[in-house]
N, C-alpha and C positions, 0 to 999 in steps of 0.2 A: 222783846220778840226775837225769834230766830232769824238768821241771815236770809234764808229763802223767803220768809214772810216780808221782811223789810224790802227786798228787791222787788217782789211781786207787787207790794203796795206802791212802790215808786212808779212802776210801769203803769199800774191801774190809774193812779192819780194823774200822771202826765197825759195819758190818752183821754181820760174824762175831761181834764182841763182844756185839752186841745179841741175836744168836741164842743165844749161851751163857747170857746173863743171863735170857733168856726161858725157856729149858729148865731151867736149874739153880737159878735164884733166883726164878722166877715173877715177873720184872719185865717187864711187858708195856707196849708202846708202840703208839700208834695209827699207821696208815700215814703220816699227816702228820708225826707226831713222828719217825718213822724217816727219812722223806725229808729233814726239816730237819736232823737230827743228821748224816746221811750227807753232805749238802751242806756243812755247816759244817766237818766233820772233813776233807773233801776240800780245802776252801779253807784251813783252818788248816795243812794239810800243805804248803802253798806258802809260808806266812808267813816261815819262817826265811831263805829266799833273798832277802828284801827287802834283804839286805846286799850283793847283787850288782848294782851299778849299771852303767848304760850311758851312751850319749851323749844327754843330755837334749834338746838342741836339734834333733838329727836323728832322735831316737826309734830309735836303733840300739843293739844289744847289751843287756846286762842279762838278768836271769832272767825267766821267764814272768810271775811275779807283778808285776814292775816295769812291765809293760805293761798292767796291769789298767785303769787310768784314764788311759792315755796319758802325756802329759808330766808330769802331776801325780804319778803314782806313780813315774815315772822320777826326778823330782826328789827325792821322798821316799826312794827307794832310795839316791840319792847322799848324802843326809843320814845315813841309817842306816849306810851303809858307812863314812863318815868318822867317825861317832861310835863305831862298833865298832872301827875302827882306833885311835882315840884311847884307848879303854879298854884295848886290847891293849898299846899302847905304855906306858901308865901302870902296868900291872900285870905286864908280862912280867918273868921272871927272867933271870938271866945266860945260861942255856943255852937259852932260848927264841929261835928265829931272828928276825931282823929281817924286817919285812914292809912292803910298799908299799900293800897294800889290806886291807880288813877283812872280806873274804868268808870264811865259815866260822870266825868267831871268836865274838863275843858272842851272836849270835842262834842259834848252833848249840850252845848249852849247855842242860843240863837246867834249870838255875836260871832262865834266860830264859823258856823255854817253859812251865814250871810257873807262873812269875810272870804270864805273859800270860793263861793260863787262869784263874788266880785273879782277876786284875784284871778280866777280862771278866765273871766271875760277880759280883764286887763292884760293877762299874759298872751292870750290869743290875738288881741288887737295890736300888741306891741311887737310880737315876734312872728306873726303870720303862720305860714305853712307848717313849720316844724312844731310850733307850739300846739296848733290845732291837731296835728297828727298824734302828738304825744298825749293830749287830753283824750282823744278818741281811743287810743291804744289802752291806756290805763282804765278808762271807763268801761270799754268793751270787755276787758278781762274781768273786771269786778262783776259786770252784769252776767257774764257766762258762769262765773263761780256761784253767783247767787240764784239766778233763774234756773240753771241746770246743774244743781249742786251734786247730785249723784253721778251724772255723767262726768263732771269736772273731777270728782274724786277718783273715778276709775281711769280717766284719761291721764291725769297728772298735770302738774303745773307747766311742764314744757309744752304739751299739746295746747293747753289753754293759752299760753303766751303766743305761740305761733298762730293760732286761730285769731286771736285779738289783733296781732300785728297785720295779718293779711286783711282782715275786715277793715281796720283803720285805713290802710292804704287804698283799698278799693273804694271805700265810702268817700274818702277825701277827694279823690279824683272825679267823683260824680256829684258832689254837693253843689247845688246851684247858688247863684247870688254871691253875696259878700264872702270872701274867703276866710274872714274871721269868724263867720257863723255865730252871731251874738247869742243865739239861744243856748250855746254850749254852757256858758257860765250860769244862766238861769236854770238849766236842767240839773247841773251839779248842786246848786244851792237849794233848789226845791227838793231834790232827793234827800239832802241832809235834813231839811226841816220835816219832811215826811217821816224820816227815821225817828226824830224827837217825838212826833205825835204818836208813833207806834209804841215807843217806850213809855209814854205817859199813860197809856191804858193798861200797863202792867203795874205790879205792886211796887216796883222800885221807883218809877218816875224818872225825871231828868231835871237837872238844875238850869232850866232854860233861861232864867232871868239874870244869871250872872253877867256882869259884875254889879247888878243893882241889888242892894240889900232887901231882903223880905223879912220884916220883923228884926230879930236879933241875929239873923244868920245871913251869910252871903251865898252859901251853897245849899240852898233849900231845894230838895227834889219835889217837883210839881207833878202830880198825877191824880188818878182816880182814887177814891177811898178803897181801902183793902177789901171791904165787903163786896165790891162790884168789880174790882180790878182783875185782870187776867193773870194767870201764872204762865210765864214764858215757857213755851214748848208743850202746853197742854192741848187737849183736843179742840178746845174752842179756837185756839190760834191755828193749829196745824191742819184742821179740817174745815171748820166753819168760816173763819176769816179768809183762808186761802181760796175757798170756793167763791166767796163774795168778791175778792180781788180779781180772780180769774174771770168771773162773769162780767164784771165792770169793764175789764180790759178788752174782752172779746166783743162785747156790745159796742163800746165806744170805737174800737178799731174798725169794726164792720161798718158802722155809721159813717166813719170818716173815709174809708177806702171805697165803699160801694159806689158813690157817685163818680169817682174817677174811673173805676172799671166799667161802669155803664156807659160813660161818655166815650171811652175808647172803643167799646164794643159797637156803639152806634156809628161811630166814625168809620170803623172798619167795614161795617155792613154797607 
């Protein structure tokens, strides 16, 4: 799937999940908490594609997330891609194919994304304010790059960086409750897992079960049969799926925010 579709799916799933928890588990969030969780899940849904590098010096190619901070994240993507390829080569079994790049390997596993989510939670709990602000900053920047891709391309990475920094500071000062905000780690991890689900409906799939062998292979891509799988970037994805994700996000968001707005209106009256 394309970067914008991944980000939008992350936002839709987070809002839909929040609505289910609100209705069935009586787990309520403030509008600010909902907005933060949605943005972070959307940003986290781009993170696995940090293993798709481009041309660092010319700022060409690479995944959407690799352009978040310009040449810096393009270089980071190059490092992640080479590291992922190294892990692949070190762990591949006899029947795993040889590869020349690390895209859709390590970062496209359940182990990696659950680990990133847990690591984010541990980082925020251990280091408090600055860790939380750092996570907010990076996640907001990725969310802006994914959800508003055309605007981000026109504005450039400097504007995206400044907007993300300002949003992170303003949001942190207003977050209620625990300053570690435990849902940060969950939102990042869920976003990554949603990314895997999105790639699994395309023809390439993802090696989600690594490091558990499946048959005679360790790096087996799991996905839909080619006869029904999507082609990344086709109209089914860019039109149909994005309409579905947008509808889910708007409906769930409205259902979650409406009671709060009505309550405030009644109080003011």
